[in-house]
C-alpha positions, 0 to 999 in steps of 0.5 A: 499499500502506497502512502499518502496524505493524512485524509479522513473521508477524502478531504485534507482539512486542517486545524484553524482554517477560514471560512473562506479557505477551500476544501480538498478532495483527492481522487485516489484511483482506489477501490472504485467501482468502473462504469462501463464496458470492461473486456478483451477490447480494453486490452492494449493490444487489441484496442491499439490495433492500427486504425481502419479508415471506414466510419462503421462504429455506430453512434452511441444512442439511448438503450444501445451499445456504441459498438453494437451493428444496427442488425445485430440480433436481440441478446436473450436475457442470459447473454453477458451484457459486457461482451458487444462486438466491436467495430474498429472503424471511426464513429460516423460522429467525431464527438460521439465518444466525448466525455461528460456524459457518463454513459459512453466511456468508461468512469466512476464517482468519488466524492461527487465527481465523475472521472471520466477515461477519454481516447482521441485519434488523428488529433489536430486534423479535421478527421479527428475523432473521439474512440471509445476509452478505457484505464489503464488498467482497465478495472484501475486494479492497481490504484491509479492510472498508468497513462499511454500512448498507443500512436502519435496522432492518439491521445489518451486523458482523464476527464474529470467534472462535479456531479452537481456541476458546480466549479472546482479547482485543481490544485495538484496532482501525483506523477512519474513518467515511464517508458510505456510499461503497457506498450514497451515497444512505443516509448515515444511522445505525440507529434510535436514534443519529445521524450526529453522534455514531457508535459503533463497536459491540462485543459478546459475544453478539448476538441480532437480536430484542433491542435493540442498545442492550442488547447491544452496547458503544459506543465513539464515534467522531465525525462522517462524514468523506467517503467519499475512499479517501485519507482517513486512518485512527484507532486505537480503543483498545477496553476491557472486551473483554480476555477474550472466547469471540467477539465481534460488531463493527459500527457506527452508521452506515458505518465502514471496518475494518482492522488489528484486534488482537487478544490471546492468553495466552502461555501459549496458541500459535495453534496451540491448545497450551500453551506449554512455556515 
């Protein structure tokens, strides 16, 4: 078990805090049930096969799995819901698998926040689009998100918003830069970045058809340290994201993420009710 800061019910509190001081919540990636399909397709070897150039994958809709063909037979009541047919073409709509809906990608909730995986392909081009995403590993069994790169024009990441829709801030996160533990034959960065200067990337909004540098703020974190699971963690202070409606967190190369510290005004509780204090 990794050592963490002293946390009570997911909050970091100090005695004598003024009422104006924000409350801090920590996204730990620990013991959170993952909503959404987790299976064979979410393994690195299958998910990162070369993309097809067709548009056979359906846009998600009410009551239908986004990857299920329109003429597929109805499943029997005993058929497992977690084993749909998967077509690896582009979706019919470039933003079909955009995060925020809490339904089309794997996600979990912690301390009043939705944490959802996102995955974009052909970024920075008119053909850019969202793919169905997954965590790393898909079940988050390690207790942290092992962010990694698949191809130079693809971007994995984490999307976070408050469940009550109210603003929050991003204060800091723990990280370590790896050499792509899941796909060691691809220890590179996304296009436009270098492994000699890996960046953790944050933005409030993201459209995969636009450039990464035009949307994300980069926080340099140095060189890849390796893939050893016992490597030390480092803390990145985050500035410029004190009040956001949502945040996308990604990286220019493979980076492990853990303990993302979010802040909210003490006047807004995680239940969404105004404090009477």
